[in-house]
N, C-alpha and C positions, 0 to 999 in steps of 0.2 A: 504494500500500500504506500502511496505517495505521502510524504509528510504533510500534515494539516497546516495550511497557511491562513493567517488572520490579517486581512487588509482593512485599514481604517480610512474613512472618508471625511472630508471637511464639512460636507453638507448632507442634508437628508435626501437629496436627489441623487446621491452617489456619483457626482460628476467629477470630483477631484480627489484622488487618493493621496493620503498624507503620510503613509507609512505601512510597514508590513512586519509581522513576526511569524516565523516558522517554528512550530513546536519541535523540540528536539526528540521527544518521544510521543508517538501517536497515542491517543486515548484507546483503552482496551474496549470500552463500550460507549456508544453514542446513543442517546435517547432523544427521539423526536416525539413531542406530545402535541396533538391537535386540540385546539380550544375553540369553541364557538361561543360568542358573547350573547348572553340572554339576560333579560331584565325581568324581574318579577313585579307585576303591577296588579293592584286590586282595582277591579272595575265595579261600578255601582251595581248592586244587586247580586254580585258573585259571592259564592260561599268560600272561595279560596283565591289564591293568586293565579293570574294568567301569565304565562311566559311569552315574551315578545323578543324576537331577534333584534339586537341593537348594533352589532359589529360583524364584519365579515370574519370568516374562519381564519384563525392564525395558528402558528405553531410556536412551541418553545423547544429549544435545543439545550440539552444538558449533558455534561460529561466530566470526568476527572482526568487530569493529565499530570504526569510526573516531571519534575525538574530535578535532575540528578547531576551533582558535581563531584561524584566519588571517583571519577576517572573512567567509569564504564561507558558513559555517553561521550563521544568525541565532540569537542567544540564548546563544552559547557564548563567554564572556569569557576563561576560563582552563582550559587542559587539566588542570592539577593539581587545580583545584577539582572539575571534572567526574569525574575519576578518583577523588578522595577521596569524593565522594558515592556513586559506584557501589561502591567498596570497603567503605564504612561500611554500606551497605544489604545487599550480597550476600555479602561475604567475612568481615567482622569476626565474631569469636567472641562469642557471646551468653552471658555469665556466668550468667544466670538459667536458660536452657534447657540450658546445658552443650554447645552445639554451634552452628555457624553457622545463620543463619536459613533456613527453608524458603522457597522462592520460587515464584511463578507468573509465567511469561513468556507474554505474549499479543501476537499480531500477526495482522493480518487476521482470519481466522476460526479461527486455530490457537491452541492453548494447551498449555503444558507445565509441570508442577509438579516441582520438583527442588531439589537443593542444588548450590551451586557447588563444584566439586572441583579446578578448575585455572584459574588466572588468570596470563596472561603479557602483559606490556606492552612494546611496542616504540615508543620515541620516535623520530620520523622527521624532524622539522623544528624548527628552533630560531630564536629571535629573535637579533639581534646581542648581546644581553645574556645569552644562554644559556637564556632561558625557553622551555620546550617549547611549540610551536605546533600540533603534530599528533602523535597517537599512535594506534597500532592495538592494541586489546585482543583477545587470543585467550582465549576462555572455553570451559569444558566443564562441563556440569551432568549429574549423575546423577539419574534419575527418583526421586521420592519417592512412597511409597504410605502413605496413612493406614492405621491399623489396620482401619478399616471397608473400605477398598479391598482389603486383603489377604484379609480374610475372604470378601468377595464374589467375588474372583478365584479363591480356592482351590476353590470349588464342591465342597466335601467332601460325599460321598454314601455314606459307609460305613454299615453297618447300624446301628451304635450312634447315628448322628445322624439317620437318616431313617425308621427303623421304630419304631412304637409297639407295645409288647406289652401287651395288656389283662391286668390282674391281677384276679382275683376271689377272694373269700374262700372257703376250703374249710372245710366244717364239721368241727369236731374230733370225734374218736372218744373215747368215754368208756370 
C-alpha cells in the first residue's frame, strides 16, 4: 500500500494547497462512518417527534497511526518533530481563513476530503532521558463539501428551478 498523504488547503474551495505530510507508517485500520443529518421536531397534534432530513449525507474518517523514532522506521528522527509537523498542517487554527485547514487524505486508490475534529496522542515508549520514542495518534476527520459539491448533491428539481415558462407580449387594448 502507498503511504497515506495528508494535503492541506488554504481555503474551503480547495484551490491552493499549502503543505503536505506523508505518514511514515500507514494506519492498520481505517474506519469510514456514514452520517445522515436528521432533526427531531414536534408538530402540532403529534404524539411524538417527527424526523426531518436537514443535511446531506456525510462521512467521518477515523484511524490510528504510529510515529516511531526507535530506528525501525527510516527517516523519523524525532517523535515530537513529526507530531509538530502533523499538528501544524492538520490541526492548527488558520487566522486568515478563521478555521483549521481543509485536508485531503489519499492512500492507495482512496481519497477523503475533510477537517480534523479530534486528535488524541498516546506516548508509548521513552528514551532513558525521557524523550518520546513512539506515539500513537488517534484522529477523526469530518467530511468537507465545497459549495459546488453541495449544490451538485442537492439535485434540486423543484418547479421554480427546472421549468421555463415562455412569456410573450400581449397587445394592449386601447
